[in-house]
C-alpha positions as CSV (number, residue, x, y, z in Angstrom):
1,M,-138.8,-3.8,-34.6
2,H,-136.3,-5.1,-37.1
3,K,-137.3,-6.5,-40.4
4,Y,-134.8,-9.3,-41.0
5,T,-135.6,-12.4,-42.9
6,I,-136.2,-15.4,-40.6
7,E,-136.1,-19.0,-41.8
8,I,-137.7,-21.7,-39.7
9,F,-137.2,-25.4,-40.2
10,Y,-137.8,-28.6,-38.3
11,S,-134.7,-30.4,-37.1
12,E,-135.0,-34.2,-36.7
13,E,-131.7,-34.2,-34.8
14,D,-132.9,-31.6,-32.3
15,E,-136.5,-32.7,-32.3
16,G,-137.7,-29.2,-32.6
17,Y,-137.7,-26.1,-34.8
18,I,-134.7,-24.0,-35.6
19,A,-135.1,-20.3,-36.6
20,V,-132.1,-18.6,-38.3
21,V,-131.5,-15.0,-39.5
22,P,-129.3,-15.4,-42.6
23,E,-128.4,-11.7,-42.6
24,L,-127.0,-11.8,-39.0
25,P,-124.2,-14.5,-38.8
26,G,-124.7,-16.9,-36.0
27,C,-128.1,-15.6,-35.0
28,S,-130.5,-18.5,-34.4
29,A,-132.9,-19.9,-31.8
30,F,-134.7,-23.1,-31.0
31,G,-138.3,-23.9,-30.1
32,E,-140.4,-26.9,-29.6
33,T,-143.0,-25.3,-31.9
34,E,-142.6,-22.9,-34.9
35,E,-144.2,-20.2,-32.8
36,E,-141.8,-20.7,-30.0
37,A,-138.8,-20.6,-32.3
38,L,-140.0,-17.4,-33.9
39,K,-140.5,-15.8,-30.5
40,E,-137.0,-16.8,-29.4
41,V,-135.3,-15.7,-32.5
42,K,-136.8,-12.2,-32.1
43,V,-135.1,-12.0,-28.8
44,A,-131.9,-13.3,-30.4
45,I,-132.0,-10.6,-33.0
46,E,-132.2,-7.9,-30.3
47,L,-129.3,-9.5,-28.4
48,W,-127.3,-9.9,-31.6
49,I,-127.7,-6.2,-32.5
50,E,-127.0,-5.1,-28.9
51,A,-123.8,-7.1,-28.8
52,A,-122.7,-5.8,-32.2
53,K,-123.2,-2.2,-31.1
54,K,-121.1,-2.8,-27.9
55,E,-118.3,-4.4,-30.0
56,G,-118.4,-1.7,-32.7
57,R,-119.4,-4.2,-35.4
58,E,-121.3,-3.1,-38.5
59,I,-125.0,-4.1,-38.3
60,P,-126.4,-5.2,-41.6
61,K,-129.4,-3.5,-43.0
62,P,-132.4,-5.8,-43.5
63,K,-132.5,-6.9,-47.2
64,G,-136.1,-8.2,-47.1
65,K,-137.4,-8.1,-50.7
66,E,-134.0,-8.0,-52.3
67,L,-133.1,-11.3,-50.5
68,L,-136.4,-12.9,-51.5
69,K,-135.9,-11.8,-55.2
70,A,-132.4,-13.3,-55.2
71,V,-133.7,-16.6,-53.8
72,M,-136.5,-16.7,-56.4
73,E,-134.0,-15.9,-59.3
74,V,-131.8,-18.8,-58.2
75,K,-134.9,-21.1,-58.2
76,G,-135.8,-19.7,-61.7
77,E,-139.2,-18.4,-60.5
78,V,-138.7,-14.8,-61.4
């Protein structure tokens, strides 16, 4: 299992939830519920990595806590 940061938000335009993986450009998924979006984006992560391997692209390492710390510093909370 990969430990990438996942952001989930509600989209009025799409009338559902969008899940994105900031560390994997273009990796996102849709769901009618937050849970469904999360489930779908986990599949999208696997497919993104599989495609990157086949194409010989570099696969970013999960940043996890470093990414969270950077976000908190921008917000002035650290």
